Each structure stands twice: as structure tokens, then as C-alpha cells.
C-alpha positions in Angstrom: -31.1 -11.3 34.4 -28.2 -9.0 33.5 -26.9 -11.4 30.9 -30.3 -11.7 29.2 -30.7 -7.9 29.2 -27.3 -7.5 27.6 -28.2 -10.0 24.9 -31.4 -8.2 24.1 -29.6 -4.9 23.9 -27.0 -6.2 21.6 -29.6 -7.8 19.3 -31.4 -4.4 19.2 -28.1 -2.6 18.4 -27.5 -5.0 15.5 -31.1 -4.4 14.2 -30.7 -0.7 14.6 -27.5 -0.7 12.6 -29.1 -2.6 9.7 -32.1 -0.2 9.7 -30.0 3.0 10.1 -27.3 2.0 7.5 -29.3 0.9 4.6 -27.7 1.3 1.2 -28.6 4.5 -0.7 -28.4 4.9 -4.5 -25.4 6.8 -5.7 -26.4 10.0 -7.5 -23.5 11.7 -9.4 -23.0 15.2 -8.3 -25.3 14.8 -5.3 -23.9 12.0 -3.2 -20.7 13.0 -1.5 -17.6 11.1 -2.5 -15.3 11.4 0.5 -11.5 11.1 0.2 -11.4 8.8 3.2 -13.6 7.3 5.9 -14.4 4.3 8.1 -16.3 1.3 6.8 -18.4 0.2 9.9 -20.6 -2.8 10.2 -23.2 -4.1 12.6 -20.5 -6.2 14.3 -18.5 -3.0 14.9 -21.4 -1.2 16.5 -22.2 -4.3 18.7 -18.5 -4.5 19.7 -18.5 -0.8 20.8 -21.8 -1.2 22.7 -20.7 -4.4 24.5 -17.5 -2.7 25.7 -19.6 0.3 26.9 -22.2 -2.0 28.7 -19.3 -3.7 30.4 -18.0 -0.2 31.4 -14.5 -1.0 30.0 -13.6 2.6 30.0 -9.8 2.3 30.5 -7.2 0.1 28.9 -7.9 -3.6 29.8 -8.6 -7.0 28.3 -9.6 -5.7 24.8 -6.5 -3.5 24.6 -4.2 -6.3 25.5 -5.9 -8.7 23.1 -5.7 -6.2 20.3 -2.0 -5.6 21.0 -1.3 -9.3 20.8 -3.3 -9.9 17.6 -2.1 -6.9 15.8 1.6 -7.7 16.6 0.9 -11.2 15.3 -0.7 -9.9 12.1 2.5 -8.0 11.3 4.7 -10.8 12.6 6.3 -8.7 15.3 6.8 -9.5 19.0 5.3 -6.4 20.7 2.6 -3.8 20.0 1.6 -1.0 22.4 -1.7 0.9 21.8 -1.7 4.7 22.0 -4.4 7.3 21.9 -3.5 8.4 18.3 -1.0 7.8 15.5 0.5 11.2 16.3 1.2 10.1 19.9 2.6 6.9 18.5 5.2 8.9 16.5 6.0 11.0 19.5 6.4 7.9 21.7 8.5 6.0 19.2 11.1 8.8 18.8 11.0 9.7 22.5 11.8 6.1 23.4 15.1 6.4 21.5 16.2 9.1 24.0 16.1 6.6 26.9 19.2 6.4 29.1 18.8 2.6 29.0 20.1 2.7 25.4 23.5 3.9 26.6 25.7 5.6 24.0 23.1 4.9 21.2 20.5 7.1 22.9 19.3 10.2 20.9 20.1 13.5 22.5 19.2 17.2 21.9 21.1 18.5 18.9 21.2 15.1 17.1 19.9 14.9 13.5 17.1 12.8 12.2 16.6 12.3 8.4 13.1 12.8 7.2 11.1 14.6 4.4 9.3 17.9 4.3 6.6 16.5 1.9 4.5 14.7 4.5 2.2 15.0 7.5 3.8 17.2 10.2 3.4 14.6 13.0 6.3 12.6 11.4 8.5 15.7 11.9 7.1 17.2 15.1 8.6 14.6 17.5 12.1 15.6 16.2 11.5 19.2 17.3 9.7 18.2 20.5 12.8 16.2 21.6 15.2 19.1 20.8 16.7 17.5 17.7 17.2 18.8 14.1 15.4 17.4 11.1 17.4 16.8 8.0 15.1 17.1 4.9 15.6 15.3 1.7 13.4 15.7 -1.4 11.0 13.0 -2.7 10.3 11.6 -6.1 7.3 12.7 -8.1 5.0 9.7 -8.8 6.0 7.6 -5.8 6.2 10.7 -3.4 8.9 8.9 -1.4 12.5 9.7 -0.7 15.0 7.4 -2.4 17.7 5.4 -0.6 20.3 7.4 -2.6 19.0 10.7 -1.2 18.9 9.2 2.3 22.5 8.0 2.0 23.7 11.5 0.9 22.1 13.1 3.9 23.9 11.0 6.6 26.3 13.2 8.5 28.3 13.0 11.7 25.4 14.1 13.8 22.8 11.8 12.2 21.4 9.3 14.7 18.1 8.2 13.2 15.8 8.1 10.1 12.1 8.7 10.4 10.0 8.4 7.3 6.4 7.7 6.4 5.3 5.4 3.6 3.6 8.0 1.4 -0.1 7.4 0.9 0.4 3.7 1.5 3.2 3.5 -1.1 6.3 1.9 0.5 9.6 3.7 0.2 12.8 1.7 -0.6 12.6 0.4 3.0 14.8 -2.6 2.6 17.7 -0.5 1.2 17.1 2.2 3.8 17.0 -0.3 6.6 20.4 -1.6 5.4 21.8 1.9 5.3 20.6 2.5 8.9 22.2 -0.8 10.0 25.5 0.0 8.3 25.7 3.5 9.9 24.4 2.5 13.3 21.2 4.6 12.9 17.8 3.9 14.3 14.9 3.5 11.7 11.4 4.5 12.6 8.8 3.5 10.0 5.7 5.7 10.1 3.3 3.1 8.8 0.2 5.1 9.6 -1.0 5.2 5.9 0.4 1.8 4.8 -0.9 -1.1 7.0 -1.0 -4.1 4.8 1.4 -2.7 2.2 4.3 -5.0 1.0 7.8 -4.2 -0.1 9.9 -7.1 -1.5 7.2 -9.4 -0.3 7.5 -8.3 3.3 5.0 -6.1 5.3 5.8 -2.5 5.9 6.3 -1.8 9.5 8.6 -4.8 9.9 11.8 -3.4 8.6 12.7 -0.7 11.2 13.6 -0.7 14.8 10.1 0.8 15.6 6.9 1.2 13.5 3.9 3.3 14.1 0.3 3.1 13.0 -2.9 5.2 13.2 -6.4 4.1 13.7 -8.1 7.4 12.9 -11.2 6.9 10.7 -9.3 7.7 7.5 -6.9 4.8 8.0 -6.9 1.2 7.1 -8.7 0.1 10.2 -10.2 2.4 12.8 -10.8 2.8 16.5 -12.2 6.3 16.0 -9.0 7.6 17.5 -6.0 5.5 18.4 -2.5 4.4 17.3 0.2 1.9 18.0 3.9 1.4 18.3 5.3 -1.9 17.3 8.8 -3.5 17.5 10.6 -6.8 17.5 13.1 -5.4 20.0 12.1 -6.3 23.6 14.4 -3.6 25.1 12.7 -0.9 23.0 9.3 -2.4 23.7 9.8 -2.1 27.4 11.0 1.5 27.0 7.9 2.3 24.9 5.6 0.8 27.5 7.3 2.8 30.3 7.2 6.1 28.5 3.6 5.5 27.4 2.5 4.8 30.9 3.7 7.9 32.8 7.4 6.8 32.7 6.9 4.2 35.4 9.3 1.3 35.9 6.6 -1.1 37.0 5.0 -3.3 34.4 1.9 -4.4 36.4 -1.4 -3.8 34.5 -3.6 -1.1 36.1 -5.4 -2.5 39.1 -2.7 -5.2 39.6 -0.1 -5.4 42.3 3.2 -7.3 42.8 3.0 -9.5 39.7 6.9 -9.8 39.9 6.7 -10.7 43.6 9.4 -8.1 44.3 7.3 -4.9 44.7 9.2 -3.6 47.7 12.6 -5.3 46.9 13.9 -3.0 44.1 16.2 -0.1 44.9 16.5 2.2 41.9 17.9 5.7 41.5 18.3 7.6 44.7 15.2 6.1 46.3 15.1 4.6 49.8 15.0 0.9 50.5 11.6 -0.9 50.3 10.3 1.9 48.1 7.1 0.8 46.1 8.2 -0.2 42.6 4.7 0.6 41.4 5.5 4.3 41.9 9.1 4.2 40.7 9.7 6.2 37.5 12.5 5.4 35.1 11.6 7.8 32.3 10.1 11.3 31.9 7.0 9.9 30.3 3.4 10.6 29.2 0.0 9.0 29.5 -0.8 8.0 25.9 -2.9 4.9 26.5 -6.0 4.1 24.6 -9.2 2.6 26.1 -11.0 -0.7 25.8 -13.9 0.9 24.0 -11.5 1.9 21.2 -9.8 -1.5 21.3 -13.1 -3.4 21.0 -13.8 -1.6 17.8 -10.2 -2.2 16.6 -10.6 -5.9 17.2 -13.8 -6.0 15.2 -12.1 -4.1 12.3 -8.9 -6.1 12.4 -10.7 -9.2 11.1 -11.4 -7.3 7.8 -7.9 -5.8 7.2 -7.2 -8.0 4.2 -10.6 -7.3 2.6 -10.0 -3.5 3.2 -6.6 -3.7 1.5 -8.0 -5.6 -1.5 -10.7 -2.9 -2.0 -8.1 -0.1 -1.7 -5.9 -1.8 -4.4 -8.9 -2.4 -6.6 -10.2 1.1 -6.4 -6.7 2.6 -7.0 -6.1 0.5 -10.1 -9.5 1.3 -11.6 -8.9 5.0 -11.1 -5.5 4.8 -12.6 -6.8 2.9 -15.6 -9.5 5.5 -16.0 -7.0 8.3 -16.2 -4.3 6.7 -18.3 -3.2 9.0 -21.2 -4.5 12.3 -19.7 -1.4 14.5 -20.3 -2.4 17.1 -17.8 -1.9 14.6 -14.9 1.2 12.9 -13.6 -0.3 9.7 -12.2 1.1 7.8 -9.2 3.2 4.7 -9.4 4.2 2.1 -6.9 7.7 2.0 -5.8 9.5 -0.9 -7.6 9.1 -4.2 -5.7 6.1 -2.9 -3.8 2.5 -3.9 -3.5 0.9 -0.9 -1.7 -2.3 -1.0 0.3 -3.1 2.5 -1.0 -4.3 5.3 1.3 -5.1 7.6 -1.5 -4.6 8.4 -5.2 -2.2 11.3 -5.8 -2.4 13.5 -8.9 0.2 16.1 -9.8 -0.6 18.7 -12.5 2.0 18.7 -15.3 3.6 21.9 -16.6 1.5 21.4 -19.8 -1.8 21.2 -17.9 -2.9 24.7 -18.8 -4.9 25.1 -15.6 -4.1 25.4 -11.9 -5.0 23.2 -9.0 -7.4 25.7 -7.4 -9.8 25.7 -10.4 -9.7 21.9 -10.6 -10.4 21.4 -6.9 -13.3 23.9 -7.1 -14.7 21.9 -10.0 -14.4 18.6 -8.2 -15.9 20.2 -5.1 -18.9 21.3 -7.0 -19.4 17.7 -8.1 -19.3 16.6 -4.4 -15.9 14.9 -5.0 -13.7 15.3 -1.9 -10.0 16.1 -2.3 -7.0 16.6 0.0 -3.6 18.1 -0.5 -0.6 15.9 -0.1 -0.4 17.0 3.5 2.2 19.7 4.2 3.7 19.7 0.6 6.8 21.4 1.9 6.7 21.8 5.7 9.5 24.3 5.8 7.2 26.9 4.1 4.4 26.7 6.7 4.1 29.4 9.3 4.8 27.2 12.3 8.2 26.1 10.9 9.6 29.2 9.3 11.9 30.0 12.3 12.8 26.4 13.1 16.3 25.0 12.7 16.7 22.3 10.0 19.2 21.1 7.4 18.4 20.4 3.7 20.5 18.0 1.6 20.1 18.8 -2.1 17.0 20.9 -2.7 13.3 20.5 -2.1 12.2 21.2 -5.7 9.8 18.3 -5.9 8.4 19.2 -2.5 7.6 22.7 -3.8 5.9 21.2 -6.9 3.8 19.0 -4.5 3.0 22.1 -2.5 1.7 23.9 -5.6 0.4 21.2 -8.0 -0.5 17.9 -6.1 -3.7 16.6 -4.5 -5.2 13.3 -3.8 -8.6 11.6 -4.0 -10.0 8.7 -2.2 -9.7 4.9 -2.8 -11.0 3.7 0.6 -13.3 0.6 0.8 -16.5 2.7 1.2 -16.3 3.9 -2.4 -18.2 2.0 -5.1 -17.2 1.3 -8.7 -19.7 3.9 -9.8 -18.1 6.5 -7.5 -14.6 5.7 -8.7 -15.7 5.9 -12.4 -17.4 9.2 -11.7 -14.2 10.6 -10.2 -12.1 9.5 -13.2 -14.7 10.8 -15.7 -14.8 14.2 -13.9 -11.0 14.5 -13.9 -10.9 13.6 -17.6 -13.7 16.1 -18.5 -12.0 19.0 -16.8 -8.6 18.3 -18.4 -10.1 17.9 -21.9 -12.3 21.0 -21.5 -9.2 23.1 -20.6 -7.2 22.1 -23.7 
């Protein structure tokens, strides 16, 4: 009886989705063109509903299945789901402070090389762990730091490098990974904006010691909220799992007991004999887990990752072709040797533009074209960071230009050819009208 009722409910959900999500005609200047968003199907809605009907409200079978499949997709050994990409970044850097890493562990006062022209959650874990960020500037056009700048920033207190692939565009991650290896540094790839991007024919997120992803609706696949930490290193994977799950030493899944058959035989720390391993804590950890309802949506989305990436590349190229030759705009370029699965299309106003960003963004907004700034631009100039300790190698001249003259528009798979052409036409019209 319950099985039949569930079948009828799921059929009704699929029918509801098809009726509620019918295509609407694009009307230029009326239909909103979002900079980012999720592309959700009837299968996604059914997957969410089925997980809810089964009351899978904590991490369980869907979470474990997603972790295995996502790790396999990137060719890595381990993936651990988190409740957000920001939590994934916090977890990845915090894992490197584990005493289990011996002399390599990161400690308060150590330095981590990063950039100021990005989203703050790449930098925040450095501060949250009592360390000091070392900022290097980025290149205009790619919006990434070069391996040369990273090399110049390595000092006696440097212990790690933590960088995001800007708007899906890979940085010189093969060279930077070699630098990290040569100097005994950890490399964390913030891959939140770049799932499916390639550098030198290899997927981003597979070069570093740890990689992070985000499944917020703006990203390549979504769980609504959610993130992930991935690694090929089983020692780091075990630390990540422990710190994600309250810092516990036990690896039993919730609701399971004694899978190692030694539950009361461990003696760790200063604990008494026969102490329950299930309540032994080897790290000062968090609870950063996701839920099966989120993972069910992620599993449904994961099957379309390649299609989403193809649409992002197609939209980005069409937009770039449509803006070629407009002197007011510095257009984005892929890092040499890279095939980005683009998160967005960045535009920087040139010195000869003859207008400022505010007026252009107002113009685009009036046409219902959504825009976003390139995140923090220069994080050191934001109110929350003015009194924070940091070191700068070189200067942040390009970061300041990004702060003042850069923005991005969307290329996500929900945008049609007509929408992309309208965005390009609008940007052209504004620039020509201001000459």
C-alpha cells in the first residue's frame, strides 16, 4: 500500500513540475536575465520528494553514494560532503592543523599564500585558524595569480597555498602544484567555481592536496546548499572526516556501532581502559555534514554535469564573440593550456572607456540584466579586514582595478541564445553611445 502511494505521489510531482515549469517566451528588457542560477528538472524534483518521503533527513545512503560518485567523477579516492562550500574551505584548511600531520601541520602564525581579488571564504579560514594570509596580485583578463607571483611570495613562514580558480578559469595549477611540492607546502584548490574545468588536459581539483567545491544554486551543480572536500590522500581524508564529524576518532556511520569490532579496545589520549571509541575525540572539530535530501538532489544533478559544462562554454564563447572589438571593455581570456567550464563572464572597463561602472550597471539593471562584481575585488579594503594582519608581495594594483572597474554577467545553462545575444547587444550599445 505504501509503495503504491509513493509511486502515485512521485508521478504527481513529475506532472506538477512539467505544468509549473513550462517554457515562457523571452521578452527583452522584461524577462530577467540572472547572472547565475540552478537548472532544475522534473527528475530533480522527484529525487528531492522521494528523499523527503523516505524521511532521509540526516546524512545517509544518498550522501555516501554521492561522495563515491563525485570522487570517481574527478578521479579521486575520497570525497566528504559538507553543508556549504564555505564550510568545505574551513574544513580543508583546518584539517592541515591536525597533530596527526606531525611537523608538517599548520600552526597559528604560519603564512598561507592567496589572493585578495576573490571571494572571502577562501581567505577567512586562514584568519579563523590564527594564520596570516600573504596576498599576491592577479592578472587582468584571466583574474588569476601567476606561478611567478606565487614563487616570489614564498617565505620562511609559508606553509600552504590556497587559491580559487577565478570564475571557472584555472590558474597555472600544474606549475603551482610543482612549486608547492618543491617547497614542502600544502596546496588547497578552491574549485567551487570550476567543477569540470581542465588545465593541461587534467580536471581542476585534482592537482592539490585537497580540493573544495560548492553546491550552492549558482554553481555547476546544486544541492541548494552544500559543499565537498576531496583528496587522493587517505591520511588527509580521515582527518577531514573526523573534523567534519565533531572531531570524533570513530568512523562508524551514524546509527552504526562497532564496525571495527574494537569499540572498547582502544586506549587513546588520557582516557581510561575500555572507553567507548564512539565517543573518543581526536580533533577539535565541527558538525559540517550535509543531509540526504541535499545529496539526493546532487545525485540527480551530477548526471548532467557534462551537459552543464558544455552550455557554460557555449554561452561564454558566444558572449565573447559578440563583444569582440569593443574598445571600452577588456574581455576575459582562458589561462594558456586551460579549457574552463566558466562560472561567469568578466568585463573590465578600460581607461579609455569614457564612462564608469556604476552607470553601466544601472543601464544593464534597467534592462533586467543581472550583474555581479568580481567578489571582493581587493579584500584588504573591506571594513571587516582593515585591521587584520596580512603581508603583500609586490602590490595589489590589478586588484584595485578589479575593485573599481570589473563586473561579470552570467553564462549559466539556464540562459538561452537570445538572452546571451541581448546581453552582448546591450553592452555594445552602451559603449558605443558613450563615445
